[in-house]
C-alpha positions in Angstrom: 0.0 0.0 0.0 1.3 3.4 -0.9 2.7 5.5 2.0 3.0 9.3 2.2 5.7 11.0 4.2 5.1 14.7 4.9 8.5 16.5 4.9 9.0 20.0 6.3 12.3 21.8 5.4 13.5 24.8 7.4 16.1 27.1 5.8 18.3 29.2 8.2 17.4 32.8 8.9 20.9 34.2 8.6 22.0 36.4 5.6 22.4 34.4 2.4 21.1 31.2 3.9 18.8 30.5 1.0 19.5 29.0 -2.4 18.0 28.7 -5.8 19.7 25.3 -6.4 17.9 22.0 -6.6 17.6 20.0 -3.4 16.9 16.2 -3.4 15.9 14.0 -0.5 15.9 10.3 0.1 14.3 8.6 3.1 16.0 5.5 4.5 14.2 3.1 6.9 14.5 -0.4 8.2 12.3 -1.6 5.3 14.2 0.1 2.5 14.4 3.6 1.1 12.4 6.1 -0.9 13.2 7.2 -4.4 15.5 10.2 -4.7 12.9 13.0 -4.7 13.3 16.6 -5.8 11.9 19.0 -3.3 10.0 21.4 -5.6 6.8 23.5 -5.0 7.1 25.2 -8.3 8.2 28.5 -6.8 11.0 29.8 -4.5 11.5 26.9 -2.2 14.5 27.7 0.0 14.5 31.3 0.8 16.1 32.6 3.9 14.1 31.7 7.0 11.4 29.8 5.0 9.6 26.6 6.0 8.3 24.5 3.1 6.3 21.3 3.1 6.6 18.4 0.6 5.3 14.9 0.2 7.5 11.9 -0.4 5.6 8.9 -1.6 6.8 5.3 -1.3 5.2 2.0 -2.4 5.0 0.9 1.2 6.0 2.0 4.7 9.7 2.2 5.4 9.0 1.1 9.0 11.5 2.7 11.4 12.9 5.9 9.7 16.6 5.8 10.3 18.2 8.5 8.0 17.5 11.1 5.5 19.9 11.9 2.6 20.1 15.4 1.2 21.7 16.3 -2.1 22.3 19.7 -3.7 22.7 20.4 -7.4 23.2 23.6 -9.4 20.1 25.1 -11.0 20.7 25.7 -14.7 22.9 28.7 -15.4 22.6 30.4 -12.0 25.8 30.7 -10.0 26.2 28.2 -7.3 25.5 29.3 -3.7 25.7 27.5 -0.4 22.5 26.6 1.4 22.0 26.6 5.2 19.6 23.8 6.2 18.4 24.2 9.8 16.0 21.3 10.3 14.1 18.6 8.5 10.9 17.3 10.1 9.1 14.2 8.8 5.6 13.0 9.6 5.4 9.3 8.9 2.3 7.4 7.6 2.0 6.2 11.2 1.6 9.9 12.2 4.9 10.1 14.2 6.9 13.3 13.8 10.6 12.8 13.6 13.1 15.7 13.7 16.4 15.6 11.8 18.6 18.6 13.0 21.1 19.8 10.4 22.3 23.3 11.1 25.0 23.5 8.6 25.9 24.9 5.2 25.6 22.6 2.1 27.7 23.2 -1.0 27.3 22.2 -4.7 27.5 18.4 -5.1 27.5 17.8 -1.4 25.6 14.8 0.1 24.6 14.9 3.7 23.0 12.1 5.7 21.1 13.1 8.8 20.0 11.1 11.8 17.0 11.9 14.0 17.4 14.2 17.0 17.2 11.6 19.7 20.7 11.3 21.3 22.2 7.8 21.2 25.4 6.4 22.6 27.4 3.8 20.6 26.4 0.8 22.7 22.7 1.6 22.3 22.7 1.2 18.5 20.3 -1.5 17.3 20.6 -1.3 13.5 23.6 -2.1 11.3 22.8 0.9 9.0 23.2 3.3 11.9 26.3 1.6 13.2 27.9 1.9 9.8 26.7 5.5 9.5 28.2 6.4 12.8 31.5 4.7 11.9 31.7 6.4 8.5 31.0 9.8 9.9 33.9 9.6 12.3 36.2 8.2 9.6 35.5 11.1 7.3 35.8 13.6 10.2 39.2 12.2 11.2 40.4 12.7 7.6 39.0 16.2 7.5 40.0 17.5 11.0 43.6 16.5 11.4 46.1 17.6 14.1 49.2 19.6 13.3 52.2 20.6 15.4 53.9 24.0 15.4 56.7 23.1 17.7 57.6 20.2 20.0 56.3 20.9 23.5 53.4 23.0 22.4 49.7 21.8 22.2 48.7 20.6 18.8 45.9 22.3 16.9 43.8 21.9 13.7 45.6 21.6 10.4 43.8 24.6 8.8 46.3 27.5 8.4 44.2 29.3 5.8 40.7 30.3 7.3 39.1 29.9 3.8 40.2 26.2 3.7 37.9 25.4 6.6 34.9 23.2 5.9 31.7 25.3 5.5 30.1 23.7 8.5 32.6 25.4 10.9 33.1 28.7 9.0 31.8 32.2 9.9 28.3 33.2 8.7 28.2 35.8 6.0 27.5 38.6 8.5 30.3 37.5 10.8 32.8 37.2 8.0 32.0 40.7 6.6 32.1 42.4 10.0 35.4 40.6 10.8 37.0 41.7 7.6 35.7 45.3 8.0 37.0 45.5 11.6 40.5 44.3 10.7 40.8 46.7 7.7 39.5 49.7 9.6 40.9 49.3 13.1 43.4 52.1 12.7 40.9 54.4 11.0 38.5 53.8 13.8 40.6 56.0 16.1 42.1 58.2 13.4 45.4 56.6 14.0 46.7 56.0 10.4 48.9 59.0 10.7 50.1 57.9 14.1 50.9 54.5 12.7 53.5 56.0 10.4 55.3 57.9 13.2 58.2 56.1 14.8 59.1 59.0 17.1 59.0 58.9 20.9 56.1 60.7 22.7 57.2 64.2 23.7 54.9 64.5 26.7 52.0 62.7 28.4 49.5 65.3 27.2 50.2 64.3 23.6 49.0 60.8 24.4 45.8 62.0 26.0 44.9 64.1 23.0 45.9 61.4 20.5 43.7 58.8 22.1 40.8 61.0 23.1 38.4 59.2 20.6 39.1 55.8 22.2 37.2 56.4 25.4 34.9 54.1 27.2 33.5 54.8 30.7 36.1 52.5 32.2 39.0 53.7 30.0 38.3 57.3 31.1 38.6 56.1 34.7 41.8 54.2 33.8 43.4 57.3 32.3 42.6 59.3 35.4 43.7 56.7 38.0 46.3 54.4 36.4 49.0 55.9 38.6 47.0 55.3 41.8 48.2 52.4 44.0 44.6 51.5 45.0 43.6 51.2 41.3 46.8 49.2 40.6 45.6 46.6 43.1 42.0 46.7 41.9 43.1 45.8 38.3 44.8 42.6 39.5 41.4 41.5 40.8 38.9 42.8 38.2 40.9 44.1 35.2 41.7 42.3 32.0 43.9 39.7 33.7 42.6 38.5 37.1 44.8 35.4 37.0 48.1 36.3 38.4 47.3 37.2 42.0 47.7 34.7 44.8 48.0 34.7 48.6 51.6 34.8 49.9 52.1 32.4 52.8 55.9 32.2 52.8 58.5 34.8 52.1 59.9 34.1 48.6 63.6 33.3 48.9 64.4 35.3 45.8 62.6 38.4 46.9 64.8 40.8 48.9 62.0 42.6 50.7 62.3 42.9 54.4 60.1 43.8 57.4 61.9 47.2 57.7 61.1 48.1 54.1 57.4 47.5 54.3 56.7 48.3 58.0 55.5 51.9 57.2 52.8 50.5 54.9 51.6 47.8 57.3 51.1 50.0 60.3 52.4 49.6 63.9 52.1 46.5 66.0 52.4 44.1 63.1 55.0 42.5 60.7 55.2 41.0 57.3 55.2 37.4 58.7 52.2 38.2 60.9 50.2 39.7 58.0 51.1 36.6 55.9 49.6 34.4 58.6 46.5 36.6 58.7 46.1 36.1 54.9 46.6 39.8 54.1 49.7 39.5 51.9 49.5 38.7 48.2 52.0 38.1 45.4 52.2 38.4 41.7 55.2 36.5 40.3 56.0 36.9 36.6 58.8 34.4 36.6 57.8 32.9 33.3 59.1 36.0 31.6 62.6 35.6 32.9 65.3 35.6 30.1 62.7 35.8 27.4 64.3 37.0 24.2 63.0 40.3 22.9 62.8 42.1 19.6 63.9 45.4 18.0 61.1 47.9 17.1 61.9 51.1 15.1 65.6 50.2 15.5 65.3 50.2 19.3 65.8 47.1 21.5 62.8 46.3 23.6 63.0 44.9 27.1 60.9 42.9 29.5 61.2 42.5 33.3 60.2 39.4 35.3 59.0 41.2 38.4 57.8 40.1 41.8 55.1 42.4 43.2 54.0 42.2 46.8 50.6 43.5 47.8 48.9 44.2 51.2 45.2 44.0 51.9 44.7 46.9 54.4 42.2 47.0 57.2 39.5 48.6 55.0 39.9 45.9 52.3 42.0 47.8 49.8 44.7 45.9 47.9 47.8 48.0 47.7 51.3 47.3 46.2 54.0 47.6 48.9 57.1 46.2 47.2 58.3 45.5 43.6 61.5 43.7 42.5 61.9 43.7 38.8 64.2 40.7 38.3 64.0 37.2 39.7 67.5 37.0 41.3 68.5 39.0 44.3 71.5 41.3 43.6 72.7 44.8 44.3 71.6 45.8 40.8 68.1 44.5 41.5 66.7 46.9 44.1 63.3 46.5 45.8 61.1 49.5 44.9 58.7 50.9 47.5 55.8 53.4 47.7 58.1 55.6 49.7 60.6 55.9 46.9 60.6 58.9 44.6 57.4 59.3 42.5 59.2 58.6 39.3 61.0 55.4 40.6 57.8 53.9 42.0 55.6 54.7 39.0 58.3 53.3 36.6 58.4 50.0 38.7 54.7 49.7 38.4 54.9 50.2 34.6 57.2 47.2 34.3 54.7 45.2 36.3 51.9 46.3 34.0 54.0 45.4 31.0 54.7 41.9 32.4 51.0 41.5 33.3 50.0 42.4 29.7 52.4 39.8 28.2 51.3 37.1 30.6 47.7 37.9 29.9 48.1 37.7 26.1 50.1 34.5 25.9 49.5 32.4 29.0 45.9 33.1 29.7 44.0 34.7 26.8 45.6 32.6 24.1 46.6 29.3 25.9 43.8 29.1 28.6 41.0 29.9 26.3 41.7 30.1 22.5 44.1 27.2 22.2 42.3 25.0 24.7 39.0 25.7 23.0 40.5 24.5 19.7 41.8 21.3 21.3 38.3 20.6 22.8 36.7 21.3 19.4 38.9 19.3 17.2 38.7 16.3 19.5 35.0 16.6 19.7 34.6 16.6 15.8 37.0 13.7 15.4 35.6 11.4 18.1 31.9 12.1 18.8 29.3 11.7 16.0 26.5 14.2 15.7 24.0 11.9 17.4 26.1 11.5 20.6 24.5 13.3 23.6 27.8 15.0 24.5 28.3 16.2 21.0 24.8 17.8 21.1 25.6 19.4 24.4 28.9 20.8 23.4 28.8 21.6 19.7 27.1 25.0 20.3 30.2 25.9 22.4 32.5 25.4 19.4 30.9 27.9 17.1 33.4 29.8 15.0 36.3 28.6 17.2 38.4 27.0 14.4 38.1 30.0 12.1 38.8 32.6 14.7 42.0 30.7 15.8 43.1 30.3 12.2 42.6 34.1 11.7 44.7 34.8 14.9 47.5 32.6 13.6 47.3 34.3 10.2 46.9 37.9 11.1 48.4 38.2 14.6 51.0 35.5 15.4 52.9 35.0 12.2 56.4 36.6 12.3 55.2 39.7 10.5 51.8 39.7 12.3 50.5 42.6 14.3 51.0 41.1 17.8 54.5 40.0 17.2 55.4 43.4 15.7 54.2 45.4 18.8 54.7 43.1 21.8 58.1 42.8 23.5 58.5 39.2 22.3 60.7 38.8 19.2 58.6 36.6 17.0 55.8 34.1 16.8 58.2 31.4 17.9 59.2 33.3 21.0 55.7 34.3 21.8 54.9 30.6 21.8 57.9 30.0 23.9 56.1 31.8 26.7 53.0 29.7 25.9 55.2 26.6 26.2 56.4 27.7 29.6 52.8 28.4 30.7 51.7 24.9 29.5 54.4 23.3 31.6 52.6 24.8 34.7 49.0 24.3 33.5 46.9 22.0 35.7 43.4 20.7 35.6 42.6 22.4 38.9 43.8 25.8 37.5 41.1 25.4 34.8 38.4 24.7 37.4 37.4 28.0 39.0 36.5 26.8 42.5 39.8 24.9 42.8 41.8 27.7 41.3 40.3 30.2 43.7 41.1 28.0 46.6 44.6 27.2 45.5 45.4 30.8 45.0 44.0 31.6 48.5 41.5 34.2 47.2 38.3 32.9 48.8 37.8 35.9 51.2 39.5 38.9 49.6 36.9 41.6 49.2 35.7 43.4 46.1 36.8 40.4 43.9 33.9 40.6 41.4 35.6 38.2 38.9 35.6 35.5 41.6 32.1 36.3 42.8 30.5 36.2 39.4 32.7 33.4 38.1 31.9 31.0 41.0 28.1 31.6 40.6 28.4 31.0 36.8 30.5 27.8 37.5 27.7 26.6 39.8 25.0 27.3 37.3 26.9 25.6 34.4 27.7 22.7 36.7 24.1 22.2 37.7 23.0 22.3 34.0 25.7 19.9 32.9 25.0 17.5 35.8 21.3 17.3 34.9 22.0 16.8 31.2 24.7 14.2 31.8 22.7 12.2 34.3 19.8 12.2 31.9 22.0 10.2 29.5 24.3 8.4 31.9 22.4 6.7 34.7 25.5 4.8 36.1 29.2 4.7 36.0 29.0 1.6 33.8 27.3 3.7 31.1 30.4 5.9 31.1 32.9 3.1 31.0 31.3 1.4 28.0 31.0 4.6 25.9 34.1 4.1 23.8 33.6 7.3 21.8 33.5 9.4 25.0 36.7 7.7 26.1 38.4 8.4 22.8 37.4 12.1 23.1 39.0 12.6 26.5 42.1 10.5 25.6 42.8 12.6 22.5 42.5 15.8 24.5 45.0 14.4 27.0 47.5 13.3 24.4 47.2 16.0 21.7 46.4 19.0 23.9 48.2 18.2 27.1 50.9 16.1 25.5 50.2 13.1 27.6 51.6 14.8 30.8 49.9 13.1 33.8 51.3 15.9 36.0 48.6 18.2 34.6 45.9 16.1 36.3 43.9 16.1 33.1 41.9 12.9 32.9 43.2 10.2 30.6 39.8 8.4 30.7 36.5 8.7 32.4 35.5 6.2 35.1 32.5 7.9 36.7 29.6 10.1 35.8 30.9 12.8 38.2 34.2 12.9 36.3 32.3 13.6 33.0 30.2 16.3 34.7 33.3 18.1 36.1 35.2 18.0 32.8 32.3 19.1 30.6 31.6 21.9 33.1 35.2 23.0 32.8 35.1 22.9 29.0 31.9 25.0 28.8 33.1 27.5 31.5 36.5 27.9 29.7 35.2 28.6 26.3 32.4 31.0 27.5 32.8 32.6 30.9 36.6 32.4 31.2 37.1 33.6 27.6 34.8 36.6 28.3 36.6 37.5 31.5 40.0 37.5 29.7 38.8 39.1 26.5 36.2 41.8 27.2 38.3 44.1 29.4 41.3 44.4 27.0 40.2 47.7 25.4 38.8 49.2 28.6 42.1 48.7 30.4 44.5 48.8 27.5 43.3 51.7 25.3 45.1 54.0 27.7 48.2 52.2 26.7 50.6 53.3 29.5 48.4 51.2 31.7 49.0 48.0 29.6 52.1 48.7 27.5 52.9 45.8 25.2 56.5 46.9 24.8 59.1 48.9 26.8 62.2 50.6 25.3 64.5 50.7 28.3 65.9 47.9 30.5 64.6 47.7 34.1 66.5 50.2 36.3 69.4 48.8 38.3 69.3 51.5 41.0 67.0 53.9 42.7 67.1 57.6 42.2 68.0 57.4 38.5 64.5 58.2 37.1 63.0 61.6 36.3 60.0 62.9 34.5 61.4 62.0 31.1 62.3 58.4 32.0 58.7 57.2 31.6 58.5 58.7 28.1 61.9 57.1 27.2 60.5 53.7 28.4 57.0 53.6 27.0 56.4 52.5 23.4 56.9 54.8 20.4 53.9 56.5 18.7 53.4 54.0 16.0 53.7 51.0 18.4 51.2 52.6 20.7 48.7 53.0 17.9 49.0 49.4 16.9 48.6 48.2 20.5 45.4 50.1 20.9 44.0 48.8 17.6 44.8 45.3 18.6 43.1 45.7 22.0 40.1 47.1 20.2 39.9 44.2 17.8 40.4 41.5 20.5 38.0 43.1 22.9 35.1 43.6 20.5 31.8 41.7 21.0 31.0 39.1 18.4 29.1 40.4 15.3 26.3 37.8 15.8 26.7 37.0 19.5 24.9 33.9 20.8 24.8 34.6 24.6 25.7 31.9 27.1 22.8 29.4 27.6 21.0 30.3 24.4 20.7 27.5 21.9 19.0 28.7 18.7 20.0 25.5 17.0 18.0 22.8 18.7 20.1 19.7 18.5 18.0 17.8 21.0 14.4 18.4 19.9 13.2 16.5 22.9 11.0 17.6 25.8 13.3 16.7 28.8 16.5 18.3 27.5 14.5 21.4 26.4 13.1 21.8 29.9 16.6 21.5 31.4 17.8 24.2 29.0 14.9 26.5 29.9 15.6 26.1 33.6 19.3 27.0 33.0 18.3 30.0 31.0 16.1 31.3 33.8 19.0 31.0 36.3 21.4 32.9 33.9 18.7 35.6 33.4 18.5 36.0 37.2 22.2 36.2 37.5 22.4 38.9 34.8 19.9 41.1 36.6 21.8 40.6 39.9 25.1 41.6 38.4 23.5 44.7 36.7 22.0 45.7 40.1 25.3 45.4 41.8 27.2 47.3 39.1 24.8 50.2 39.4 26.4 51.0 42.7 30.0 50.6 41.6 32.3 53.4 40.5 34.1 50.9 38.2 31.4 48.3 37.2 32.5 44.7 36.5 30.5 43.5 33.5 32.7 40.9 31.9 30.9 37.9 33.4 27.3 39.1 32.9 25.6 36.2 31.1 23.8 38.5 28.7 27.2 39.5 27.2 29.1 36.2 27.4 29.4 34.4 24.1 28.6 30.7 24.1 31.9 30.0 22.4 35.4 31.4 21.6 34.1 33.3 18.5 36.3 36.4 18.6 
């Protein structure tokens, strides 16, 4: 008896998602397959955002519908254009409605086979056709998404050096691509800096800097320009600025830091001592040891320099974090003095500038690039290679990989190659030396440092006041963890379910081997034994590529557009004695005019919101299409909305608001 299948096709709503090309469909079931059928309503079928219905007729019921096959062919003489297929829904003769999520671009001559939305683990497969489909999908993906190595000792990343060589399924949307290209080409024009970019002279006076960068203001950057010399603001930035990752509680006097009780006593007050304040938990340290002996470059014919400072800070009785001692090199010597707030104004400010330079370099290489961009790429490539689209953890995590491969390919092409912008204006000599710092940071990277509750505890920062990065981050971690826990437990009822999921085990094993180079000292799992282990790791992945990335990205322009506060390069070596600085020393040390202009343009590019932002917790592409997961997502979204309002209410009463972890402005993925 003839059977009729009602097929509804949804074309994506983004710019240029539609196509005039011919689309064909084949339905595949346990009792055979339909004829290859052209989807044609004798009009414009696949316009942007359109839903169209068609009938596919078979001689008899196909029984259980397993797959649908889509094919795309050029229509007559018209130029070929990609098509974005969002979703195919099929109502069977038995009146069941089955959803087949696609959410990808389809090119000329491409053939796509889609499975229904119901998430399935490998050991749950019943039909040989689906087992083969699963196997073939991963085989093709492993051929497509291959690993490559830049240098021994560095994490591996995807093989795509040219962003345009990426498969269409992981590339930017048209809107995102156009905005990205426009931003890169107009960054210097944005601030009327093209003339500045041609000047290799030194700044003549600080007032010239203020007038040159007047158009780059934000509310926070105005505050930075006014207060960047203040000790109180210096300490505040280490908590809530662009890089809140360096500060940790100091419990023992560092043997290579020549600071003494007598030096800092005036700043601690009477009746106490450095050791006593350490025991009370009031002394904190920023140690930039990874920058020691890092080779530097020549810019405008001038050798650049970098310090590897140690900076000691004191939390005073009213909760303010204040710098009390700075040593600019790692080894104690007579030519490596300890600078103090009681020194001359010029000496003390210059010492803080070297710390701000070191913090800028550590932020860019160790945290912003390694901890978010590079790790996100590792998670993404392993996901695409080891988990098929029907896997529940693929469905959960794939929205958190959006645009990651292309943005990282662009960073390598435009910023990190030897003639790239970043390696032209930062102190490091070249891409290879920039990545030398990344290599050093990787050697100290641990699983616990990527998990915010553990990192906060290990750094001893649980009780320091006015630490909004910690407060917002821990609440976000808890919300993400609760969401992941509910999702994972829905699909994995026992530890045995985890142990027998070979695809999930392959995913984590490849992350450990390719991303963390098989170093067990990192604490990164080599396999999963329990449901709780999966929950923790997936929580870390989602937090890293969303919240952590936002915390390290969004403040770059606010705190760096007044470039003396975050100088990427310094032209003088660290001072070897006190009393040798005057009002001109700072100008002699800070970057030249053209370097300053490039630094600001880079911070503007790196700190911009995504052109088509998908905020944290929003999933416009419904990969699950099931009632239970959809309810879990709605509950999660309600919690994030509550947190957003809570953060906005708090910020209304702050002189310097902390917005970087407000869920409304956090991207789901590393997409810029």
